[in-house]
N, C-alpha and C positions, 0 to 999 in steps of 0.2 A: 503494498499501499504506500503511495506516495506523501510525503509531508506535506500538508497543505501549506500555501504562502500566504501569510499572514503581515499584513502594512503594519510595520515597528510603531507608527506613529498610533495604533490603537493598541495603548498602555494596558485596558482594561481587557482587551481581548488574550493580552500576553499575560494578564495574573491570573486567568481565569482558573488556575488550580490551586494559587498558591494561599498563604494563610491570610487571615482577617486584615491582619495590618498593609500585608501588600495588597490587596484588593481595594482596601481604603485609599493607601497612597495613588494608586495607580487611578483610579479614579477621580480622585482631586486633580491631581495632573495633568490628564487629560482635558480636563473642562478648564483649569488654567492655559493650556498650552491653547485650547482653543479660543480663549479670549483674546488671546495672544496675535493669533494668526489674524482674526476678524479686522484686526488694525494694521494689521503689514502692509505695508505698499501706499497706506493712504496719507496724504499730504494733510497738513495740522489741521487746516479751514476746515477740509471735509470730516475730518475725526470731531472736531470742535460742532459742526452745523447739527441745528434741531431740528429735528425732522418728526417730531411727535410733540403733543402740547406740553407733556412734563419736562424735567430738566436733562433727562435722559438723550446722552449723545455716546457717541463708542469712546471719545476721551475720557467722558466722565464715567463711565462706566469702569475704564481704567482705575481711573483716581478715586472712586468708591470703593473698588476689590482690594487697592492698597489699603485703603481703612479698613476694610473689613479684615484681611490676614494680621493688621498689628493690634487692631481691637480684640480679636480672637487668640490669636499666640500669643505673642510680646505680651501685650498688658495683663492678659491671664494666666500665661504658666512662665513668664519670664517676665515679672514686673521691675521697671528701672525708678529710680527717684523721679516722683514728679509726675511718670504717668497718672494717667486718670481713665478709667475706662468710657466711651462715648457711650451716651444713653439715647439722646433724645431725639426727636425726627429733624429739629435743629442741626443736630450733629452731621444725620443721615443725609439730608437736600444739601447744607456744605460740601460733605463728600462727592456730592457729584457736580459741585462747580469749578468751569473751568476758567483760569485768569489766562489775561492776554501773554504770558510768559509760559505758559504750558505748550510742550510738544508733545509729540507723540512718541520720539525717540524718547524724551523725557520721561513721561508717564509711564511708558513700558518698562524702561531700566528702574524705575521706583517700583512696580511691582513686580519685576522678576528678584529685586532685593527681598522684598518683603516675602515671597513665596519662599526665597530659599531661607532666609530667616525663621519662617514659620515651621519648614522641613526639617532643620537644625535644632528646633526647640522638641520639635514632635519625637523626633529620634531619640532625644533623652529622657523620654516619659512612655511609663507604661498608657496601654488605653485605655486601663480602669483608673488611673490615676485622676483624684477628683479636687478641684479648685474652687476657691469660691466666686460666685457672679451676683455683682451687683442685684441684680432683677432677679433672676433665677435661684439663688439659693445657692446651690450646687452644679456644678457640671463636670463631666468625665472627657479625658481626650478625648474615646469614643465618639462621644455625644455632639461634641466640636467639629471634627473631622467630617461626620455624616451632614452637620448643619452646614459646613464651608462644601462640601458636595452640592448639596440641595442651592445654596446662594449661588455658586460661582454657577453652575448648570443653568440655573435662571436665566442669568446674567449673559453666560454665554448665548443664550436663545435669543434674547433681546439684543445682544450684537451681532446675531446672523441677520435678522430682521433688519435693523440697521444699516449694516454692510448691503444688504441687498437694496435698501432704499437707494444707499448711495450710489451705489455704481454696476447693481447687478449681481455682484459676486457670492456665490452660495456652499452651502456644504461645511462640513467641519473642519475640513483639511484644506 
């Protein structure tokens, strides 16, 4: 029987027989990479253009997801002096706001750095490790990973639609 050819960009497929950690990491990294692919090759003005009534733009999604990564991993599992967990709707709205100096390259680099830090923090913590959360009481790393898969996948879907509206480009890859 021939070995099936699997696209190596499909991390969740490659992790299909892995342990729980490998599968959770693969799905989260797949959605992180999808978001980055959605902004790849876009001009800054195209990425910042509002195509829907909300503040949602491709650049704004990158900025928001950078805050999400930092909020859920660094601020909960590796807080530094002065770190404050963001909880308000105003914080969420502000995280989508793109400034005149924000570029796709800069936002993508910041997102990649936040994801790398999140990966490093998560790698040091057992899935069942529990930390205090200002709104939920306590959360485990397992719960945070599943939540970030959901959050990132949802925004990857938004990015897919916005990219299609921008230049017709479709698909996860």
